[in-house]
MIFI-318531 format. One record per residue (C-alpha): residue number from 1; x, y, z; chain. Coordinates in pm, whole numbers, plus 50000, padded with zeros to 5 digits. Each point is the difference from the previous one (the first is absolute). Example, Ala and Ser with C-alpha at 12.3 -4.5 7.8 and 13.67 -1.06 7.14 Angstrom:
   seq      xx      yy      zz   mol
     1   51230   49550   50780     A
     2   50137   50344   49934     A
END
This chain:
   seq      xx      yy      zz   mol
     1   68044   29997   72206     A
     2   49687   49853   49842     A
     3   49851   49669   50029     A
     4   50131   49898   49662     A
     5   50354   50053   50106     A
     6   49954   49799   50314     A
     7   49843   49725   49820     A
     8   50298   49983   49756     A
     9   50251   50008   50280     A
    10   49838   49712   50173     A
    11   50011   49781   49674     A
    12   50360   50102   49951     A
    13   50083   49887   50352     A
    14   49833   49681   49940     A
    15   50178   49910   49691     A
    16   50339   50126   50141     A
    17   49935   49715   50304     A
    18   49906   49740   49757     A
    19   50293   50080   49770     A
    20   50281   49988   50277     A
    21   49841   49713   50248     A
    22   49783   49783   49764     A
    23   49618   49921   50040     A
    24   49844   49997   50358     A
    25   49828   49704   50107     A
    26   49672   50166   49965     A
    27   50112   50082   49658     A
    28   50085   49653   49914     A
    29   49663   49885   50122     A
    30   49820   50233   49790     A
    31   50215   49849   49690     A
    32   49908   49655   50114     A
    33   49635   50082   50009     A
    34   50027   50146   49664     A
    35   50093   49707   49873     A
    36   49701   49829   50109     A
    37   49719   49909   49738     A
    38   49742   50257   49950     A
    39   49609   49936   49986     A
    40   50015   49910   49641     A
    41   50250   49778   50060     A
    42   50292   50180   49830     A
    43   50343   49989   50198     A
    44   50361   50081   49961     A
    45   50239   49775   49805     A
    46   50128   49839   50312     A
    47   49647   49919   50112     A
    48   49928   49848   49660     A
    49   50312   49798   50029     A
    50   49880   49877   50334     A
    51   49641   49891   49896     A
    52   50173   49826   49675     A
    53   50232   49808   50213     A
    54   49709   49915   50239     A
    55   49758   49889   49767     A
    56   50162   49666   49875     A
    57   50083   49921   50357     A
    58   49627   50052   50091     A
    59   49923   49757   49743     A
    60   50239   49752   50107     A
    61   49885   50032   50359     A
    62   49616   49934   49888     A
    63   50138   49701   49817     A
    64   50168   49858   50281     A
    65   49722   50048   50220     A
    66   49744   49834   49765     A
    67   50275   49701   49967     A
    68   50037   49962   50384     A
    69   49615   49998   50053     A
    70   49973   49730   49735     A
    71   50291   49786   50163     A
    72   49857   50048   50369     A
    73   49659   49882   49869     A
    74   50150   49673   49803     A
    75   50215   49957   50354     A
    76   49669   50025   50190     A
    77   49825   49723   49761     A
    78   50293   49764   49992     A
    79   50037   50022   50383     A
    80   49605   49934   50047     A
    81   50022   49735   49767     A
    82   50281   49811   50139     A
    83   49895   50036   50369     A
    84   49638   49853   49873     A
    85   50192   49715   49835     A
    86   50215   49925   50293     A
    87   49748   50047   50262     A
    88   49716   49773   49883     A
    89   50253   49758   49859     A
    90   50160   49950   50322     A
    91   49652   49988   50192     A
    92   49829   49752   49743     A
    93   50345   49793   49997     A
    94   49989   49952   50385     A
    95   49603   49956   50007     A
    96   50045   49733   49719     A
    97   50274   49807   50196     A
    98   49755   49994   50315     A
    99   49706   49893   49750     A
   100   50206   49710   49888     A
   101   50108   49881   50320     A
   102   49664   50029   50155     A
   103   49834   49812   49723     A
   104   50250   49714   50019     A
   105   49964   49995   50393     A
   106   49628   49999   49978     A
   107   49924   49636   49909     A
   108   50250   49849   50278     A
   109   49870   50208   50269     A
   110   49629   49946   49903     A
   111   50069   49638   50012     A
   112   50187   49993   50308     A
   113   49712   50161   50189     A
   114   49760   49783   49884     A
   115   50184   49720   50169     A
   116   49988   50184   50342     A
   117   49606   50005   49990     A
   118   49773   49695   49983     A
   119   49711   49973   49759     A
   120   49732   50129   50219     A
   121   50222   50300   50092     A
   122   50046   50079   49620     A
   123   49638   49983   49933     A
   124   49937   50264   50261     A
   125   50254   50228   49840     A
   126   49844   49945   49664     A
   127   49661   50071   50103     A
   128   50102   50262   50249     A
   129   49661   49976   50167     A
   130   50112   50271   50293     A
   131   50123   50220   49735     A
   132   50327   50008   50199     A
   133   50248   50032   49712     A
   134   49777   50253   49808     A
   135   50008   50220   50290     A
   136   50383   49965   50065     A
   137   50059   50065   49640     A
   138   49770   50313   50029     A
   139   50190   50148   50292     A
   140   50345   49938   49852     A
   141   49908   50165   49680     A
   142   49843   50291   50153     A
   143   50309   50060   50224     A
   144   50223   49960   49701     A
   145   49795   50218   49770     A
   146   49968   50292   50260     A
   147   50376   49991   50057     A
   148   50076   49976   49639     A
   149   49785   50277   49898     A
   150   50118   50225   50283     A
   151   50368   49944   49934     A
   152   49948   50075   49621     A
   153   49821   50321   50109     A
   154   50295   50096   50233     A
   155   50257   49928   49772     A
   156   49860   50184   49708     A
   157   49923   50307   50223     A
   158   50378   50016   50091     A
   159   50107   49959   49623     A
   160   49769   50288   49886     A
   161   50109   50229   50315     A
   162   50381   49911   49873     A
   163   49906   50082   49641     A
   164   49857   50337   50087     A
   165   50279   50080   50246     A
   166   50255   49926   49732     A
   167   49855   50188   49731     A
   168   49966   50330   50247     A
   169   50355   49958   50100     A
   170   50143   49998   49649     A
   171   49807   50296   49919     A
   172   50128   50186   50308     A
   173   50333   49881   49884     A
   174   49969   50142   49665     A
   175   49900   50333   50124     A
   176   50306   50025   50237     A
   177   50201   49876   49703     A
   178   49862   50300   49797     A
   179   50058   50233   50287     A
   180   50360   49892   50053     A
   181   50073   50050   49632     A
   182   49856   50351   50013     A
   183   50189   50094   50292     A
   184   50321   49881   49884     A
   185   49962   50142   49638     A
   186   50320   50150   49854     A
   187   50211   49810   50250     A
   188   50094   49676   49866     A
   189   50195   49884   50319     A
   190   49737   50093   50233     A
   191   49748   49824   49797     A
   192   50215   49714   49981     A
   193   50011   49961   50370     A
   194   49653   50063   50058     A
   195   49853   49763   49713     A
   196   50281   49737   50115     A
   197   49813   49986   50373     A
   198   49639   49996   49815     A
   199   50143   49697   49806     A
   200   50147   49822   50309     A
   201   49636   50034   50153     A
   202   49826   49859   49700     A
   203   50254   49707   49966     A
   204   50050   49895   50345     A
   205   49698   50106   50207     A
   206   49704   49997   49732     A
   207   50113   49637   49876     A
   208   50024   49869   50352     A
   209   49677   49796   50010     A
   210   50146   49695   50172     A
   211   50137   50159   50300     A
   212   49855   50050   50330     A
   213   49767   50301   49976     A
   214   50050   50085   50362     A
   215   50377   50001   49984     A
   216   49991   50174   49680     A
   217   49782   50277   50156     A
   218   50191   50074   50321     A
   219   50326   49942   49821     A
   220   50252   49690   50058     A
   221   50370   50002   50050     A
   222   50151   50293   49810     A
   223   49672   50116   49846     A
   224   50029   50335   50187     A
   225   50305   50090   49811     A
   226   49874   49904   49669     A
   227   49681   50169   49988     A
   228   49969   50130   49654     A
   229   49677   50255   50064     A
   230   50178   50140   50300     A
   231   50299   50074   49807     A
   232   49798   50163   49744     A
   233   49814   50211   50252     A
   234   50369   50113   50143     A
   235   50136   50089   49656     A
   236   49694   50206   49922     A
   237   49984   50181   50348     A
   238   50192   50306   50149     A
   239   49941   50028   50386     A
   240   49609   49892   49965     A
   241   49822   49756   49772     A
   242   49998   50071   49621     A
   243   49716   49989   49762     A
   244   50048   49626   49939     A
   245   49897   49938   50366     A
   246   49657   49958   49915     A
   247   50076   49738   49702     A
   248   50235   49815   50221     A
   249   49726   49992   50273     A
   250   49722   49875   49778     A
   251   50257   49743   49863     A
   252   50073   49863   50325     A
   253   49624   49990   50065     A
   254   49935   49817   49697     A
   255   50287   49762   50062     A
   256   49834   49925   50365     A
   257   49689   49898   49813     A
   258   50175   49789   49789     A
   259   50200   49828   50273     A
   260   49661   49965   50190     A
   261   49848   49816   49721     A
   262   50293   49776   49962     A
   263   49970   49860   50349     A
   264   49867   49672   50015     A
   265   49637   49996   50167     A
   266   49969   49613   50015     A
   267   50258   49762   50182     A
   268   50149   49684   49810     A
   269   49768   49810   50260     A
   270   49722   50111   49832     A
   271   50065   49833   49669     A
   272   50087   49697   50222     A
   273   49675   49987   50145     A
   274   49856   50026   49664     A
   275   50165   49698   49878     A
   276   49897   49802   50300     A
   277   49610   50104   49914     A
   278   50048   49922   49657     A
   279   50168   49638   50073     A
   280   49706   49949   50242     A
   281   49758   50037   49704     A
   282   50213   49768   49791     A
   283   50013   49727   50275     A
   284   49641   49932   49984     A
   285   50000   49889   49651     A
   286   50182   49666   50032     A
   287   49788   49907   50311     A
   288   49668   50061   49785     A
   289   50163   49802   49714     A
   290   50080   49702   50244     A
   291   49605   50012   50114     A
   292   49847   50028   49640     A
   293   50243   49734   49846     A
   294   49884   49755   50240     A
   295   49659   49971   49832     A
   296   50110   49952   49643     A
   297   50205   49693   49835     A
   298   50354   50002   50000     A
   299   50173   50121   49679     A
   300   49721   50200   49889     A
   301   50243   50337   49960     A
   302   49805   50211   50240     A
   303   50297   50023   50224     A
   304   50201   50135   49703     A
   305   49739   50242   49929     A
   306   50017   50127   50336     A
   307   50383   50022   49988     A
   308   49954   50225   49695     A
   309   49755   50235   50178     A
   310   50211   50012   50305     A
   311   50318   50106   49810     A
   312   49796   50279   49833     A
   313   49899   50114   50343     A
   314   50341   49988   50151     A
   315   50115   50199   49674     A
   316   49728   50288   50069     A
   317   50080   50024   50344     A
   318   50362   50002   49973     A
   319   50019   50251   49703     A
   320   49776   50226   50207     A
   321   50219   50009   50332     A
   322   50304   50052   49757     A
   323   49839   50287   49835     A
   324   49933   50156   50324     A
   325   50339   49946   50102     A
   326   50120   50179   49733     A
   327   49791   50296   50093     A
   328   50188   49979   50353     A
   329   50362   50000   49898     A
   330   50129   50363   49913     A
   331   50160   49922   49649     A
   332   50044   49744   49734     A
   333   49640   49932   49899     A
   334   49739   50141   49751     A
   335   49801   50158   50311     A
   336   50308   50207   50126     A
   337   50128   50330   49906     A
   338   50335   49912   49904     A
   339   49958   49978   49630     A
   340   49838   50357   49987     A
   341   50247   50131   50260     A
   342   50295   49922   49753     A
   343   49861   50189   49726     A
   344   49933   50290   50219     A
   345   50352   50018   50137     A
   346   50137   49947   49636     A
   347   49783   50318   49901     A
   348   50129   50185   50296     A
   349   50365   49904   49942     A
   350   49965   50108   49602     A
   351   49849   50319   50113     A
   352   50284   50059   50234     A
   353   50224   49939   49720     A
   354   49834   50232   49794     A
   355   50013   50293   50222     A
   356   50356   49940   50094     A
   357   50078   50023   49622     A
   358   49786   50299   49964     A
   359   50166   50197   50296     A
   360   50352   49943   49821     A
   361   49836   50101   49655     A
   362   49851   50317   50178     A
   363   50349   50098   50159     A
   364   50191   49927   49686     A
   365   49716   50227   49805     A
   366   50026   50256   50249     A
   367   50373   50026   49992     A
   368   50017   50017   49614     A
   369   49774   50298   49987     A
   370   50160   50173   50320     A
   371   50307   49996   49812     A
   372   49871   50109   49685     A
   373   49833   50313   50178     A
   374   50334   50045   50178     A
   375   49867   49990   50368     A
   376   50254   50000   50280     A
   377   49952   49733   50279     A
   378   49801   50256   50220     A
   379   49736   50046   49735     A
   380   49961   49622   49909     A
   381   49846   49934   50354     A
END
């Protein structure tokens, strides 16, 4: 029995098995691979049908991505403009009210102080031969300027750390979102559950900038049961931490840096001290006006000019302190991150929606082509 007969017998046995039992899983795999595109880009009609069906969808996805980017940029510009207008309008309004009140009260206070000192005393105050008032003014101004400059430096550094931490956390969150979408690919129910927990983290944790950072870090009442990142890790791990553990760990570290930057370093008493020093600087001007006004004739208008200058000084000091306080509060001003954070959260929510829709669309397409090939449930997965 020669080799030719042996080869013919093997071919006959394979064809008989295929005829009676259908194609094996390996043969089905080979058939599916045969439907893949060649290096020249030529494929089977089924592959060509898939490509022609995906081309309009890819174009629609690109257009939707561009529209979403333009919308986010417009929202960011609108939020920045609204925050600027709200912050400076509020600060200028409060400073203007204090300036008007100080200007109106300046003349009566100066005239009242003039009645408390006799003419010789007013002459000494006007000449300031011992430079007592000059030294007093210089000392108060130095204390006020040093504390004011250092306060701005501290608050600006804290805001810079917060911006850097927030951008880093959102970048890690996007990486986790991509990994979650890849792990749950082809399983829409699994993808919906995982992406739902990511959305819960984005909406409930990332946006919590007004809460106490310490309680948010260690977990308040019920926080242990609703830890979205822990649920993501549990759903993607079997027996030991899965591949998403590194991303979850990196996201927790970025979250800790954000919460650390949100912690207020300066107490409210610090701003009370600034206000006291600012008031001491302003209180000296009515006394000097009382002394200089005694050497001129009544009704010459000097006191009115001094009242206007006092009002301008009050406006400048009040506006500066108000803007520093806007740095200190966690949200609600142009110096905070809440406007940018709203745009970031909107972008992450839109990406989660897109990935959920993509997971459902991929599942429906896979089911369609699996039905077209006649695959069994075992061969589909």
